[in-house]
C-alpha positions in Angstrom: -68.8 63.7 -45.8 -65.1 62.9 -44.9 -62.2 63.6 -47.0 -58.7 63.5 -47.5 -56.0 65.7 -47.9 -52.6 65.4 -48.4 -49.9 68.8 -47.4 -45.7 68.4 -48.2 -45.4 66.6 -44.6 -48.0 64.2 -43.9 -51.3 63.0 -44.4 -54.2 65.2 -42.7 -58.0 63.3 -41.7 -60.5 66.2 -42.6 -63.8 66.1 -41.7 -66.7 67.9 -43.6 -69.7 67.4 -41.9 -73.1 70.1 -41.4 -72.5 72.7 -38.4 -74.5 71.8 -35.1 -75.6 74.2 -32.3 -72.8 73.1 -30.0 -70.3 74.6 -33.0 -71.3 78.1 -32.8 -69.1 79.3 -30.7 -65.7 78.2 -33.2 -67.7 79.5 -36.4 -67.9 82.5 -34.8 -64.4 82.3 -33.7 -63.0 81.7 -37.1 -65.1 84.2 -39.3 -63.9 87.3 -36.5 -60.6 85.7 -37.2 -61.2 86.2 -41.3 -62.8 89.2 -41.7 -63.4 92.8 -41.1 -66.5 94.9 -41.1 -69.1 94.0 -42.9 -67.6 90.8 -44.4 -67.5 90.2 -40.3 -71.1 91.6 -39.4 -72.6 89.7 -42.3 -70.5 86.2 -41.9 -72.0 85.7 -38.6 -75.1 87.7 -39.1 -76.3 85.4 -42.0 -75.0 81.9 -40.0 -78.7 81.2 -39.6 -79.6 81.8 -43.2 -77.3 79.4 -44.7 -76.4 76.0 -44.3 -73.1 76.4 -42.5 -70.5 72.8 -42.8 -67.5 72.7 -41.0 -64.5 71.7 -41.4 -63.0 69.7 -39.0 -59.0 68.0 -37.6 -59.5 65.7 -35.1 -62.0 67.4 -32.9 -61.4 70.8 -33.6 -63.1 72.8 -35.8 -60.7 74.4 -38.5 -62.5 75.7 -41.4 -65.6 77.3 -42.2 -68.4 77.4 -45.8 -71.5 78.9 -45.6 -73.7 77.6 -48.6 -77.4 78.3 -50.0 -79.0 78.3 -53.0 -80.2 80.7 -55.4 -82.1 80.5 -58.8 -80.2 83.1 -61.3 -82.1 84.3 -65.1 -80.6 82.5 -67.6 -78.0 79.8 -65.0 -80.9 77.5 -63.2 -79.7 76.6 -60.2 -77.0 77.9 -58.6 -74.8 76.5 -55.5 -73.2 79.9 -53.9 -70.1 79.3 -51.8 -71.3 82.8 -49.8 -68.8 82.7 -46.8 -65.3 80.5 -46.8 -63.1 80.8 -43.6 -60.3 78.4 -42.6 -58.2 79.8 -39.0 -54.9 81.2 -39.4 -53.3 78.0 -38.3 -54.6 75.7 -41.0 -54.3 77.8 -43.9 -51.9 76.0 -46.4 -53.3 72.5 -46.1 -56.4 71.9 -48.7 -59.1 72.5 -45.6 -60.5 75.3 -48.0 -60.4 73.3 -51.2 -61.7 70.4 -48.9 -64.5 73.1 -47.6 -65.3 73.4 -51.6 -65.4 70.1 -52.9 -68.0 68.7 -50.0 -70.0 72.1 -50.9 -70.3 71.2 -54.3 -70.9 67.5 -53.6 -73.9 69.0 -52.2 -75.4 71.1 -54.7 -75.3 68.8 -57.3 -77.4 66.4 -55.2 -79.5 69.2 -54.4 -79.7 69.8 -58.6 -77.9 72.8 -59.1 -76.4 73.8 -62.7 -74.0 76.1 -60.9 -71.3 76.5 -58.4 -70.5 80.2 -57.3 -68.6 82.8 -54.9 -66.9 85.9 -55.1 -64.6 87.9 -53.6 -62.5 91.3 -53.9 -59.8 91.6 -56.3 -57.3 91.8 -53.8 -57.7 88.3 -52.2 -55.5 86.6 -54.3 -55.6 83.6 -52.8 -59.6 82.8 -53.4 -59.3 83.9 -56.7 -56.2 81.3 -57.1 -57.6 78.7 -54.9 -61.3 78.2 -56.8 -59.2 78.8 -60.2 -57.2 75.5 -59.4 -60.8 73.9 -58.9 -62.0 74.7 -62.1 -63.9 77.9 -61.9 -63.9 80.8 -64.3 -63.9 84.3 -62.8 -65.3 87.7 -63.8 -65.1 91.1 -63.3 -67.4 94.2 -63.7 -66.7 94.4 -66.7 -68.0 91.4 -67.4 -71.8 90.2 -68.5 -71.9 87.1 -66.4 -71.1 89.2 -63.0 -74.2 91.3 -63.2 -76.3 87.9 -63.9 -74.7 86.9 -60.6 -74.2 89.2 -58.0 -77.7 89.2 -57.0 -77.8 85.9 -56.3 -74.4 86.3 -54.3 -75.3 89.1 -51.8 -71.6 90.1 -53.8 -72.3 94.3 -53.8 -68.6 94.6 -52.5 -67.3 92.5 -54.6 -64.9 93.1 -58.0 -64.6 88.8 -58.7 -67.5 86.2 -59.1 -66.3 82.8 -60.4 -68.2 80.5 -61.2 -68.6 76.8 -62.6 -71.0 75.0 -64.6 -71.2 71.4 -62.3 
C-alpha cells in the first residue's frame, strides 16, 4: 500500500503497510504520546488483537491505525478504525487521512459494507477528519450510535462516525 499526500509546501511520500514485530516500539511510542488513561491502556493492550497499519515517511513510523472487522445486526460486516494516532510532529500533513483511506481499501477487500470509528465530543480534529472523508456523525441521542457502540467498543466515546462503503 503506497499513497501520496500533498501538503501546502511539498509532496510527501507516505507509505502505509501492515506493521511487523520490529515496528512495535515505534507504535507503542506513538500510542503513548497520543493517548491518556484508558485509551492509552486499550490501544497498547489490544495491538495483538487488531490489524495494525503503520504510516512511514522515509524509514520512520509516523502514524498508526488499529483496525478490525465485526458483524453488526442490520449493518452486516463493518470495518472498524479502533485507534488512529499520528506522531505530534507530523500532524496536519494528511497522514491520518491516508491511514483511514488505506483502512477503507482493506475493509472493501474484506467485503465490509460500512466503515466506522468513534471519538469523544471534544476531539474535533478527529470528527473533522472523518467528516471530510464522507462519514456521518452520530451522538448518543441517535439510534445509529447505539447500534454500533458494542462493535466499536466505544463505551467512553460520545460520537460514532460511520460511512457506507
